[in-house]
C-alpha positions in Angstrom: 89.4 79.8 65.5 92.1 81.2 63.5 96.0 80.5 65.6 96.1 84.5 66.2 92.9 85.0 68.3 93.6 81.8 70.1 95.7 84.2 72.3 94.0 86.7 72.7 93.0 87.7 76.1 89.1 88.4 77.3 88.0 92.4 77.6 89.3 94.4 79.8 91.9 91.5 81.2 95.1 92.2 80.6 98.4 90.7 81.4 101.9 93.0 82.9 105.4 92.6 81.0 108.5 93.8 82.1 109.8 96.0 83.1 106.1 97.7 84.1 105.3 94.5 86.3 108.8 95.2 88.5 107.2 98.6 89.0 104.4 98.2 89.9 105.6 95.0 92.5 107.7 98.0 93.9 104.8 100.5 94.6 103.1 97.6 96.4 105.9 97.3 98.3 106.4 101.0 99.0 102.2 101.0 100.0 102.0 97.9 102.5 105.6 99.5 104.3 103.6 102.3 105.2 100.7 100.6 106.0 102.8 98.8 108.3 104.8 101.8 109.6 101.2 103.0 111.0 100.5 99.6 112.2 98.2 98.0 110.6 98.7 94.1 109.6 98.3 92.5 106.3 96.0 89.9 105.3 95.5 87.6 102.7 91.6 87.0 101.5 90.2 83.9 99.4 90.0 84.1 95.4 87.0 82.1 95.6 84.1 81.8 98.2 81.2 80.0 98.4 78.6 83.4 97.4 76.4 82.9 100.3 79.5 84.2 102.6 80.9 86.9 99.2 77.9 88.3 99.5 76.0 88.4 102.6 75.7 92.3 103.3 76.5 93.5 99.8 74.6 95.6 96.9 73.2 94.9 93.9 76.5 96.0 92.2 78.9 93.8 93.6 76.4 90.8 92.7 76.0 92.3 89.2 80.5 92.5 89.6 80.5 89.2 90.5 81.9 86.3 88.2 79.9 82.8 89.3 80.7 79.0 89.3 79.3 75.4 90.6 81.8 74.2 93.0 82.4 70.5 91.4 83.4 69.6 94.9 80.0 70.2 96.6 78.0 71.4 94.1 77.7 75.1 95.9 77.9 78.3 93.7 80.7 80.0 94.2 82.2 83.6 93.6 85.4 85.7 92.3 86.1 88.1 94.7 85.0 91.5 93.2 85.9 93.3 96.2 88.2 92.7 98.8 86.8 95.4 101.3 83.4 93.0 102.5 85.7 90.1 102.9 88.3 91.7 105.2 84.9 93.0 106.8 84.1 89.1 107.4 87.3 88.0 108.2 87.9 91.0 110.9 84.2 89.9 112.7 83.6 86.4 112.2 87.5 84.8 112.2 89.5 87.1 114.1 87.3 88.4 116.6 89.8 90.8 118.0 88.0 93.1 121.4 89.2 96.7 120.7 90.1 98.6 117.4 91.5 96.5 114.7 93.7 98.2 111.7 94.0 95.0 109.2 95.6 95.8 105.6 95.7 94.0 102.0 97.0 94.1 98.6 95.4 91.5 96.0 94.1 91.3 91.9 90.1 91.1 91.4 88.2 90.0 88.8 84.8 91.9 87.3 82.0 90.3 85.3 81.6 93.8 84.2 83.6 96.9 84.6 83.0 99.4 86.8 83.3 102.0 83.6 84.4 102.0 80.0 87.4 101.3 79.1 88.6 100.2 82.4 90.4 96.9 83.9 88.4 93.8 84.5 91.5 92.7 87.1 92.7 95.7 88.9 94.7 95.7 91.9 93.1 96.4 95.2 94.7 98.3 98.2 93.6 99.2 101.1 93.5 99.4 105.3 90.9 99.5 107.1 90.4 100.1 110.4 87.7 98.7 113.0 86.3 98.5 116.1 86.7 102.4 116.9 83.9 104.7 115.6 85.4 108.2 116.6 86.0 111.0 114.7 89.5 110.0 115.4 90.0 106.7 113.7 87.9 108.0 110.3 90.9 111.0 110.3 93.2 108.7 110.8 92.6 106.5 107.7 91.5 109.2 106.0 95.1 110.7 107.4 96.5 107.5 105.8 95.0 107.4 102.2 96.4 111.1 101.8 99.6 109.8 102.8 99.0 106.6 100.1 98.9 109.2 97.2 101.6 111.7 98.0 103.5 108.5 97.7 102.2 107.7 94.7 103.2 111.7 93.4 99.4 112.0 93.0 98.6 116.7 92.7 95.9 118.4 93.2 93.7 115.9 95.6 90.3 116.8 96.5 87.9 114.7 99.2 84.3 113.2 98.8 83.3 112.7 102.2 79.6 111.5 103.0 77.8 109.7 105.9 75.6 106.4 105.7 74.2 106.9 109.2 71.9 110.1 107.4 70.5 107.7 105.0 69.8 104.5 107.3 69.1 106.8 109.6 65.7 108.3 107.8 65.0 105.1 106.0 64.6 103.7 109.4 62.5 105.9 110.6 59.9 105.7 107.6 60.1 102.3 107.9 61.4 102.1 104.1 63.0 98.4 104.0 63.8 95.5 100.8 63.0 96.8 98.1 61.8 99.7 98.5 64.3 101.0 100.3 66.9 99.3 97.5 65.1 101.4 94.7 65.4 104.8 96.5 68.6 104.0 97.5 69.2 103.3 94.0 67.4 106.8 92.9 69.6 108.7 95.2 73.2 107.1 93.6 71.4 108.7 90.7 70.4 111.9 91.8 66.9 111.3 89.7 65.5 113.7 92.0 61.7 112.4 90.1 62.2 109.3 91.2 63.2 110.2 94.2 59.7 112.3 95.0 57.9 109.3 93.5 59.3 107.2 95.6 58.6 109.4 98.8 55.3 110.8 97.9 53.2 108.1 99.9 55.3 108.3 103.4 54.9 111.3 106.0 55.4 114.8 105.2 58.4 115.6 106.9 60.1 111.8 106.2 59.8 112.8 102.3 61.2 116.1 102.2 64.5 114.8 104.5 64.6 111.8 101.8 64.7 114.3 98.8 66.7 117.0 100.1 69.5 114.5 100.0 69.7 114.9 96.6 71.0 118.4 97.0 73.1 118.4 99.9 76.0 118.4 98.4 78.9 121.4 98.4 81.6 122.2 100.3 81.6 123.1 103.4 78.3 125.2 103.8 76.4 121.8 103.2 76.5 120.9 106.9 75.0 123.5 107.7 72.5 123.4 105.7 71.2 120.1 106.3 71.5 120.8 110.2 68.5 123.1 109.2 67.0 121.1 106.7 66.9 117.8 108.8 65.7 118.8 112.1 63.1 116.6 112.4 65.5 113.4 111.5 66.2 111.0 114.6 69.1 110.9 117.3 70.9 109.0 115.3 71.3 111.3 111.7 71.9 114.0 114.2 74.8 111.9 115.4 76.2 111.4 111.8 76.3 115.1 110.9 78.0 116.2 114.0 80.6 113.3 113.6 81.1 115.1 109.7 81.4 118.3 111.1 84.3 117.1 113.6 86.1 115.5 111.3 85.8 118.2 108.2 87.2 120.1 111.8 90.3 118.0 112.3 90.9 117.5 108.5 90.8 121.3 107.9 93.6 122.1 111.2 95.3 118.8 109.1 95.2 119.8 105.9 94.5 123.3 105.3 95.0 123.3 101.5 92.5 120.6 100.7 89.6 120.7 99.0 86.9 119.0 101.2 83.8 118.3 99.4 80.4 117.0 101.0 77.8 114.8 99.7 74.6 112.9 101.9 73.5 111.2 99.3 76.9 109.7 98.5 76.2 105.7 99.4 79.2 104.0 98.6 79.5 101.1 100.4 76.2 101.7 102.0 76.1 97.6 102.3 78.8 97.0 104.5 79.6 100.5 106.1 77.7 102.3 108.8 79.6 105.3 109.3 81.8 108.1 107.6 82.3 107.2 104.0 84.9 108.9 101.2 87.1 109.1 98.1 90.0 111.0 96.8 89.4 112.7 93.6 91.5 114.9 91.1 90.0 116.5 88.2 90.7 115.1 84.9 89.4 112.1 86.2 85.5 111.1 85.8 85.8 108.5 89.2 87.1 107.9 92.4 90.9 107.3 92.6 91.0 105.7 95.8 
């Protein structure tokens, strides 16, 4: 190995030098102070856990992004955290076990075996806030509002929101009797909006259920999507209609609070499907091909 190669860092792994390190730390502190003012308590999750707890309920994507090692003390498989969000969900459910709403926030580096996108970091800093124990539309609006305040603090311009609800797909999949590998295959096809694959995977289902699952591929766009969904999914189970009603209530409140905020709805978008049960959302800006929050 040449001397110059000895000091090279792995692809996607970087060190942060002055003055950038100080700027990042100042921004981190500002965001955590904002979270605290909103009533969110700071928690610290472990960098590494046993795989059984780290990946319980997680999808294949998180599994593939997780660095795995063998614990020399126990011989058990361990993984470095690739996403803090499911760790905080586990902490709330199994460690804190509070009655009523629980507001938690976090900030820390994560490690990805594979980058999320081309030329992106494999050791990004992840900050977030989670509200547990309250499934009302008001709680979703609170978290979305906090995210928008955070982006405003960072002076991010031209933000638009993308919203969906995992309960819509989950309710339809349950009604169709899908589980295990079949559900995972359909989930993957929907994420890629691969309509031919969705058609093939649903052809053996009852016609009305197959039609509704196929409709999720194209139910994306502005506010009119919610009205269209009510018509397309009229034969869906009650839990699907409840999820749609929740999205409508959230859209109403967001339009009232942020009349200039562009809202985009994608009922086939299932980010966080394996550990979220309700509304999912993300922020985008023009010129960036992936969500910024």
